[in-house]
OpenMM code with the backbone's topology and positions (N, CA, C; nanometers):
from openmm import Vec3, app, unit

residues = "UNK UNK UNK UNK UNK UNK UNK UNK UNK UNK UNK UNK UNK UNK UNK UNK UNK UNK UNK UNK UNK UNK UNK UNK UNK UNK UNK UNK UNK UNK UNK UNK UNK UNK UNK UNK UNK UNK UNK UNK UNK UNK UNK UNK UNK UNK UNK UNK UNK UNK".split()
positions = [
    Vec3(-0.7256, -0.5464, -0.9474),
    Vec3(-0.7818, -0.4747, -0.9297),
    Vec3(-0.6499, -0.3443, -0.9509),
    Vec3(-0.6114, -0.2154, -0.9821),
    Vec3(-0.5558, -0.1586, -1.0364),
    Vec3(-0.4487, -0.1104, -0.8905),
    Vec3(-0.2979, -0.0864, -0.9613),
    Vec3(-0.2518, -0.0232, -0.8095),
    Vec3(-0.2905, 0.0887, -0.7496),
    Vec3(-0.3553, 0.2228, -0.8203),
    Vec3(-0.4031, 0.3093, -0.7489),
    Vec3(-0.5543, 0.2692, -0.6889),
    Vec3(-0.6428, 0.1736, -0.7370),
    Vec3(-0.7601, 0.1316, -0.6338),
    Vec3(-0.6613, 0.0417, -0.4789),
    Vec3(-0.5705, -0.0717, -0.5126),
    Vec3(-0.4729, -0.1216, -0.4058),
    Vec3(-0.4091, -0.0083, -0.3218),
    Vec3(-0.3848, 0.0771, -0.3666),
    Vec3(-0.3176, 0.2576, -0.2807),
    Vec3(-0.4992, 0.3326, -0.2153),
    Vec3(-0.5853, 0.3285, -0.2595),
    Vec3(-0.6657, 0.3934, -0.2119),
    Vec3(-0.7436, 0.3231, -0.0971),
    Vec3(-0.7449, 0.2006, -0.1244),
    Vec3(-0.8084, 0.0736, -0.0351),
    Vec3(-0.6938, 0.0955, 0.1065),
    Vec3(-0.5610, 0.0841, 0.1254),
    Vec3(-0.4356, 0.1150, 0.1960),
    Vec3(-0.5202, 0.2759, 0.2734),
    Vec3(-0.5393, 0.3279, 0.1847),
    Vec3(-0.5326, 0.5073, 0.2185),
    Vec3(-0.6984, 0.5282, 0.2733),
    Vec3(-0.7757, 0.4551, 0.2395),
    Vec3(-0.8650, 0.4305, 0.3524),
    Vec3(-0.8513, 0.3579, 0.4899),
    Vec3(-0.7702, 0.2293, 0.4933),
    Vec3(-0.7543, 0.2040, 0.5987),
    Vec3(-0.6678, 0.2396, 0.6900),
    Vec3(-0.6218, 0.3160, 0.6860),
    Vec3(-0.5326, 0.3869, 0.7839),
    Vec3(-0.6035, 0.4633, 0.8453),
    Vec3(-0.6650, 0.5151, 0.7349),
    Vec3(-0.7150, 0.6597, 0.8135),
    Vec3(-0.8385, 0.6109, 0.8914),
    Vec3(-0.8837, 0.4935, 0.8917),
    Vec3(-1.0186, 0.4653, 0.9613),
    Vec3(-0.9546, 0.4000, 1.0760),
    Vec3(-0.7895, 0.3945, 1.0713),
    Vec3(-0.7409, 0.3391, 1.1735),
    Vec3(-0.6063, 0.4922, 1.2907),
    Vec3(-0.6836, 0.5770, 1.2081),
    Vec3(-0.6835, 0.6970, 1.3061),
    Vec3(-0.5454, 0.7437, 1.2419),
    Vec3(-0.4736, 0.6924, 1.1272),
    Vec3(-0.3119, 0.7341, 1.1360),
    Vec3(-0.3261, 0.9526, 1.0350),
    Vec3(-0.2213, 0.9764, 1.0744),
    Vec3(-0.2329, 1.1040, 0.9923),
    Vec3(-0.2187, 1.0800, 0.8490),
    Vec3(-0.2214, 1.2041, 0.8203),
    Vec3(-0.2469, 1.2526, 0.6706),
    Vec3(-0.1113, 1.2151, 0.6426),
    Vec3(0.0178, 1.2838, 0.7271),
    Vec3(0.1243, 1.2805, 0.6572),
    Vec3(0.1865, 1.1289, 0.6672),
    Vec3(0.1277, 1.0564, 0.7964),
    Vec3(0.1770, 0.8816, 0.7636),
    Vec3(0.0986, 0.8548, 0.6593),
    Vec3(-0.0498, 0.8537, 0.5628),
    Vec3(-0.0476, 0.7929, 0.4796),
    Vec3(0.0156, 0.8276, 0.3434),
    Vec3(0.0595, 0.9631, 0.3644),
    Vec3(0.1104, 1.0224, 0.2523),
    Vec3(0.2649, 0.9196, 0.1770),
    Vec3(0.3285, 0.9290, 0.3332),
    Vec3(0.4206, 0.8505, 0.3180),
    Vec3(0.3706, 0.6930, 0.2896),
    Vec3(0.2842, 0.6236, 0.3157),
    Vec3(0.2558, 0.4814, 0.3098),
    Vec3(0.1956, 0.5266, 0.1239),
    Vec3(0.1562, 0.6014, 0.0773),
    Vec3(0.1294, 0.6138, -0.0813),
    Vec3(0.3035, 0.5534, -0.1744),
    Vec3(0.3255, 0.6717, -0.0726),
    Vec3(0.4899, 0.6735, -0.1855),
    Vec3(0.5593, 0.5407, -0.1397),
    Vec3(0.5565, 0.5001, -0.0968),
    Vec3(0.6205, 0.4289, -0.0076),
    Vec3(0.5850, 0.2817, -0.1478),
    Vec3(0.4341, 0.2715, -0.1177),
    Vec3(0.3302, 0.1801, -0.2040),
    Vec3(0.3664, 0.1910, -0.3411),
    Vec3(0.3685, 0.2902, -0.3920),
    Vec3(0.4119, 0.3554, -0.5717),
    Vec3(0.5822, 0.2776, -0.5433),
    Vec3(0.6575, 0.2989, -0.4799),
    Vec3(0.7971, 0.2711, -0.4870),
    Vec3(0.7981, 0.1475, -0.5228),
    Vec3(0.7923, 0.0414, -0.4362),
    Vec3(0.7461, -0.1013, -0.4239),
    Vec3(0.6316, -0.1554, -0.5817),
    Vec3(0.5936, -0.1092, -0.5831),
    Vec3(0.5163, -0.1875, -0.6448),
    Vec3(0.5421, -0.1000, -0.8203),
    Vec3(0.6367, -0.0930, -0.7991),
    Vec3(0.7667, -0.0574, -0.9258),
    Vec3(0.8711, -0.1368, -0.9195),
    Vec3(0.9163, -0.1866, -0.8097),
    Vec3(1.0395, -0.2243, -0.7844),
    Vec3(0.9886, -0.3542, -0.7947),
    Vec3(0.8681, -0.4103, -0.7792),
    Vec3(0.8537, -0.5789, -0.7061),
    Vec3(0.7255, -0.6319, -0.7968),
    Vec3(0.6940, -0.7516, -0.8572),
    Vec3(0.6195, -0.8367, -0.9145),
    Vec3(0.4686, -0.8250, -0.8010),
    Vec3(0.3939, -0.9011, -0.8753),
    Vec3(0.3133, -0.8668, -0.8365),
    Vec3(0.2900, -1.0561, -0.7387),
    Vec3(0.3698, -1.1205, -0.7818),
    Vec3(0.4160, -1.2705, -0.7254),
    Vec3(0.4205, -1.2442, -0.5971),
    Vec3(0.5656, -1.1239, -0.6280),
    Vec3(0.5790, -1.1397, -0.4829),
    Vec3(0.5780, -1.0659, -0.3791),
    Vec3(0.4641, -0.9817, -0.4424),
    Vec3(0.3905, -0.8921, -0.2654),
    Vec3(0.2943, -0.9868, -0.2711),
    Vec3(0.2124, -1.0886, -0.3128),
    Vec3(0.0870, -1.1658, -0.3002),
    Vec3(0.2208, -1.3005, -0.2086),
    Vec3(0.3863, -1.3528, -0.1957),
    Vec3(0.4413, -1.4408, -0.1589),
    Vec3(0.4855, -1.3666, -0.0047),
    Vec3(0.4857, -1.2261, 0.0285),
    Vec3(0.5124, -1.1741, 0.1194),
    Vec3(0.3789, -1.1569, 0.2320),
    Vec3(0.2731, -1.1027, 0.1504),
    Vec3(0.1774, -1.0706, 0.1898),
    Vec3(0.1124, -1.2220, 0.2826),
    Vec3(0.1387, -1.3300, 0.1773),
    Vec3(0.0925, -1.4491, 0.2736),
    Vec3(0.2155, -1.5745, 0.3580),
    Vec3(0.3460, -1.4701, 0.3526),
    Vec3(0.4113, -1.4481, 0.4893),
    Vec3(0.3815, -1.4395, 0.6148),
    Vec3(0.2883, -1.2970, 0.6173),
    Vec3(0.3052, -1.2111, 0.7425),
    Vec3(0.1704, -1.2077, 0.7809),
] * unit.nanometer
topology = app.Topology()
chain = topology.addChain("A")
for resn in residues:
    res = topology.addResidue(resn, chain)
    for name in ("N", "CA", "C"):
        topology.addAtom(name, app.Element.getBySymbol(name[0]), res)
């Protein structure tokens, strides 16, 4: 899955949960930042731990 696809899925999920467009954009920006700073392995490890 590409970064864009992952962000798109997250945005769809947030929209489905009723999050505001403002909050969705905040999450999008944060995801871009984290994807630039973290490896896929670090992100997977965090996901599995939570």
